[in-house]
C-alpha atoms as one frame of an Amber mdcrd trajectory, in Angstrom:
protein
   0.047   0.093  -0.230   1.140   3.135  -1.305   2.059   5.885   1.316  -0.848
   8.150   0.247  -3.104   5.325   0.027  -2.115   4.414   3.791  -4.798   5.453
   7.084  -3.112   7.615   9.489  -5.481   8.102  12.707  -2.998  10.058  14.339
  -0.885  12.841  12.723   2.555  14.325  13.756   2.930  17.987  14.049   5.849
  17.618  11.769   4.119  15.628   9.107   0.939  18.589   9.689   3.811  20.681
   8.711   5.307  18.788   5.677   1.646  18.255   4.557   1.214  22.351   4.485
   4.429  23.020   2.789   3.524  20.068   0.232   0.521  22.009  -0.249   2.862
  25.362  -0.997   2.661  27.350   2.286   5.708  28.254   4.550   5.574  27.189
   8.155   7.207  28.230  10.927   6.597  26.139  14.408   6.147  28.349  17.473
   5.212  27.805  21.178   1.515  29.526  22.619   0.705  28.663  26.126   3.269
  25.633  26.344   1.885  24.248  23.330   3.401  24.027  19.817   1.278  25.020
  16.782   2.055  26.069  13.254   2.433  29.567  11.250   1.214  30.313   8.069
   0.014  32.769   5.787  -2.617  32.560   2.562  -3.216  35.925   0.592  -0.892
  37.511   2.335  -3.054  36.957   5.396  -1.408  34.922   8.524  -3.387  32.186
   9.988  -2.547  29.690  12.575  -2.764  25.692  12.941  -3.545  24.938  16.440
  -3.105  21.487  17.957  -6.556  19.735  19.201  -7.179  16.757  21.079  -3.658
  14.432  20.888  -2.606  10.955  21.224   1.006  10.332  22.537   2.866  12.275
  19.620  -0.005  12.358  16.964  -2.795  14.835  16.961  -6.303  13.635  16.146
  -7.619  16.886  15.370  -6.293  20.557  15.019  -8.008  23.684  14.298  -7.392
  26.243  11.671  -7.582  29.827  12.639  -7.213  33.356  11.542  -7.786  36.509
  13.693  -8.490  39.740  11.708  -8.238  42.938  14.190 -11.658  44.783  13.549
 -11.147  49.015  13.670 -14.489  50.449  14.927 -18.056  48.735  15.914 -19.006
  45.269  13.377 -21.856  45.847  11.007 -24.831  44.109  12.708 -25.637  40.896
  11.227 -22.244  39.961   9.689 -21.235  37.233  12.073 -24.570  35.722  11.542
 -24.431  35.906   7.694 -21.334  34.333   7.232 -21.869  31.242   9.737 -25.417
  31.096   8.251 -24.267  30.600   4.774 -20.755  28.520   5.273 -20.155  25.126
   6.116 -16.575  23.584   7.555 -16.154  27.143   9.377 -17.081  29.261  12.103
 -16.666  33.017  12.581 -17.016  34.279  16.089 -15.613  37.870  17.685 -12.802
  38.194  20.742 -12.362  41.309  22.167 -10.610  43.156  19.198 -10.552  39.973
  16.957 -12.362  38.438  14.133 -11.590  34.754  14.032 -12.446  32.496  11.173
 -11.752  29.283  12.463 -12.009  25.364  10.871 -11.596  21.985  12.777 -10.023
  19.002  11.045 -10.234  15.663  12.303  -7.755  12.782  11.576  -9.338  10.609
  14.465 -11.298   7.581  13.062  -8.632   6.821  10.243  -8.217   9.249   7.478
  -6.038   9.120   4.178  -3.548  12.090   3.849  -5.363  13.474   1.242  -8.392
  14.135   3.194  -6.437  16.518   5.272  -4.921  17.915   1.880  -8.330  18.750
   0.518  -9.033  20.279   3.731  -6.010  22.847   3.623  -7.799  23.603   0.159
 -11.009  24.008   1.283  -9.030  26.192   4.261  -7.669  28.302   1.429 -11.180
  28.536  -0.384 -12.475  29.448   2.967 -10.130  32.329   3.435 -10.562  33.318
   0.131 -14.404  33.638   0.623 -14.078  35.207   3.721 -11.972  38.714   2.640
 -14.041  38.891  -0.520 -17.253  38.871   1.882 -15.732  40.908   3.886 -14.779
  43.625   1.434 -18.352  43.065  -0.126 -20.214  43.519   3.128 -18.396  46.571
   4.303 -18.774  47.827   0.563 -22.715  47.277   0.918 -22.911  48.661   4.570
 -20.750  51.446   3.380 -23.360  52.099   0.245 -26.536  51.878   2.400 -25.164
  54.407   5.152 -24.831  56.946   1.916 -27.958  56.065   0.923 -29.554  56.333
   4.357 -27.615  59.895   4.583 -29.405  61.103   1.205 -32.876  60.018   3.021
 -32.213  61.966   6.219 -30.053  64.886   6.661 -28.816  64.044  10.308 -28.188
  60.260   9.352 -24.521  59.829  11.030 -22.101  58.360   7.849 -19.659  55.966
   9.440 -17.334  53.473   8.456 -16.629  50.011   9.030 -13.279  48.597   9.293
 -11.551  45.521   9.352  -8.029  45.657   9.295  -6.232  42.768   7.355  -3.568
  42.594   9.376  -3.639  39.336  11.004  -3.146  39.227  15.127  -0.655  37.461
  16.455  -1.479  34.250  18.228  -1.923  36.177  21.650  -5.691  34.418  22.155
């Protein structure tokens, strides 16, 4: 049985790093709160790969996470609209950060191709997320302008979400 068809039920962090590199990502291993994690980037936006449950030296699951700093108030409905419309990921707010996360499960046995497919899904979700934020911001800006034309005293405000990726301080 080739290595590609071999079923894995745990994934050492070093092997996950190699899978990310095979998919074209640079990775750096760092330590956060006493636990190792991988840092990488896609579309110029940083993300972290955090171990979940472990068995020995292998991961049973892990979370891929991207945190963006929020400047100002988020438009109402931004987070629930994303969560209703997207599978495989969740969007939440943690303090000054808007966080997109996706869990990947290895436990029970999967092929390496399954993990690679999840990395491809993550990359696609991250692209869609950035487009979603840009479109949501533009739609919100247009609605504010329309309302200010209707009411002279309506405050015009602009929502801003920085694409400055958060360092893993959560």
